[in-house]
N, C-alpha and C positions, 0 to 999 in steps of 0.2 A: 701364187703363194704356193701351190702345185711344185712349180721351178724348184723354187728358195727352200721348200721342204726337202724335198730329196735333193739337194743340194748339201744341206747338213746332215742327211743321213748317211748318203756319200761322205763327207769329211768325216764324219762321225769311224764308218769302218773303216776306213783307212786308217786313221790314225790307229783304233785299237789293235788293226793288223800289224801297223809297221812299232807295235810294242814292244821289245824284245822280252825272249822266255823269260820263265823265274830264274830256273836254271841250266845251269850244263850240264851235260852229258855224256858219257865217253861210251864205248863197244870195244871191247878187247875181243880179240878173235884168237883162238888153237884151235891144235887137231881135238881138240877135246870138249869144242863145241864155244860157245862164245857167250856175254854178258855183258849186260850193260849196265855204267855205273852213275849215279847221282853225285855231281861234286858240290860240297854244300857252301852254302853261302857264307857261313858263318865262318870260315875259316878263307879268306880269302886271298892270302898268301900260297899258299899253297895248292888251293883250285887256279890260278891264274900263272903259279909253275907250271903247274900238270899241263895245262893246255895248251902254254906257250911251247912245250918240249911236243906234245902232241901234233902240232900244227906243224912243227919242223920234221914231223916225221921221226924221232930221236927213239921211241918205242921199237919200230919195227924192224922185226929181227935179232932184239934182245929176246932171252930166255926168262922163264923162270927157272931157278937156278937153285932153288933153297926151297923143297918141301918136307914138310913134318904135319901128319894125317892128324886131324884133333886139334889142331892148332892154327895155321895157318901156309898159303904159297909165297913166296918171295918174288919179284924181280927187276928190272929194270936197271942192272947192273949194266953199262958200256960196255965192259970187256965180255962180257956174255956170246958180244956179235959174232965173234971172230973164235971162240974159247976151243981149244983142243978135248976132246974126252980124257975127261980125267980129270981136267983141269980144278983147279982152287977157285970159285967165284965167291963175290960180295964185296972185294975192297977196291972196286973201282966204284969211281962218282965225277962228279963234273966241279967245276973249280969258284963252288960255291955253294951254302947251304941253305936254307931257310927257316926264319927266324919258328919257334915253336908257338906255335894255336891251342893252348889248352880250352877247353870248355867242359863246364861240369854236367852240359847237356850230350854229349857228343864221349860215348864209349866204347870199347872193345866188345859188342854183340856180334854175331855171327852175322856175315856178308859187309861187313864195312872196308876200306879202304884207307889205310894207316901208312904213314912215312917210318921210313927207316931210318936209322942214324948210326953214329960211333959212341963210344963212353965221351964227348963233350961235355962240362958241367952245366952248359945253360940249354942240352937237350934240344938242339935244332938240328933240327931233319935234313938227313941228306937231299941234293939236289932232284935226286933222280930214282933210287930205290924205293922200294913201295912195297904193302904186300896185304893180300886179303885176306881176313880173318876165317878161317872155318870151322875154330871154335870146338865146346863138348856144353854141356850141361851139367852144373853145378845143384848141390843137393845145399838147405841151409848150415850144415855142419861143416862145409867145405869152405863155404863162404865167411863163416866164424872164422875159421883157421887161417886163410888167406888175409883178412885182417889182422889179427895178430900175427901174424909174421912174415911174409913178404910185402903188405900193402902199411905198416911198420904204426897201427894202430886206426887205419884212417877206416872209416864206414862208408861201405856201401849205401848210396841212396835205398831205399825201400821199394822203388819201382825200378832198378836198374838189375836190383837181385830177381825181383820176377824175369826180366829178361834172362838174366842168366839162366834161372833157374827151369823154363818154359822153353829160351830159343835157342841159347848158350851162347858163348865166346871167349874172351878171354880176359879176365877183368882185374890181374895182376898186370897188365899194361895200360889199365890207367892213369891219365897224370904224368906218362911218363914218356909216350909216343906219339905225335897228331895225328886224331884221327879227322878224315877230310872229305869222306865218302861212303856211297852203304851200293851194293849191288841192289837194283831193284826187278831185276830178272838173270835169269841163268845163272842162277847160284850153281845147280848140280855140275856148271863145266868147276869149279873151283874143288868140290868134292873129289871129282873123277882123276883131278889132278895130283890132290892132296896124296891118293890112293896108288902114284903111281911107284915101281920099283926105285929105291934109289943109293947110291953108294954113303960110304962111312960119312960124309962132307954132307949129306943130304941132299946132294946134287940129284934128277933124275936120270939113269943110266941111259933113257933113249931122250934127246934136246928134248924141251918144250918152249919152242918161238912163239911169240905174239906178235900181232898187229894192233897198233890202238886208233881209233880214229873219233873225230868229233861229230856229234852229231847234228844237221843243220837245223839251223833256227825252226822249220817247222816242224820238224821231230821232236824237237824241245817244246815247242810247245804243246804237242800232241799229250807226250807225254805227264806234262805240267797238269793241262788237265785231267788225265786218267788218277793222277797221285790224290790232283785236287776231290777230284769224287769218292776215290779210296777211304779220305780223310773224312770226309762227308758222313761217308757209310757208318765208318767207325766211330763216330762221335755222336751217333745216330742210334746206334746199337744193332745195326744190320747187318 
């Protein structure tokens, strides 16, 4: 009986360990530090595309080629790997797009990862270019003005307003560009890059190359546990 119990316990343990992590996380490294990003499961097309490119090592050596303080830092242009100083960047891409995946629950708060795109009517995303929001805080008055002008009457939900007022972000991009992840640690890297000296095209005067790597399953599970614990504490008001 003891042997059977031990065997069952072992099988349960192995099964639990064999389960995949809830989320995929990636690490972006630069000379200004590093950050870890959780990719959203609610946007599977963007998540899977980013994972595919990261596995291929596509992003390694690409630049953060466009930075605007209190707004965002943008990278992922394949042309940036071999760009000459002062060269205009931002038009390079791969030979496909990713369908828009807009979700009401995903918005442009400070620290989110989102997809760049051109002016195509379907608002399909660039295959490779992305940006990380630095953002700024807004007052109720400024949010009211945005609703009447740039948002064309669309109301910002109350709970999102609180984020924009206390944490910050870029509300006028909501429902126009797909948000598909968020920085869970290392947001100071974004602030440092956003503050660098740049030229008239918002390209940093000194190149800011990146490397992007997928975290292992073990690391992802550890981060899942930490995030679950923090969520539980928040729910309990701790």
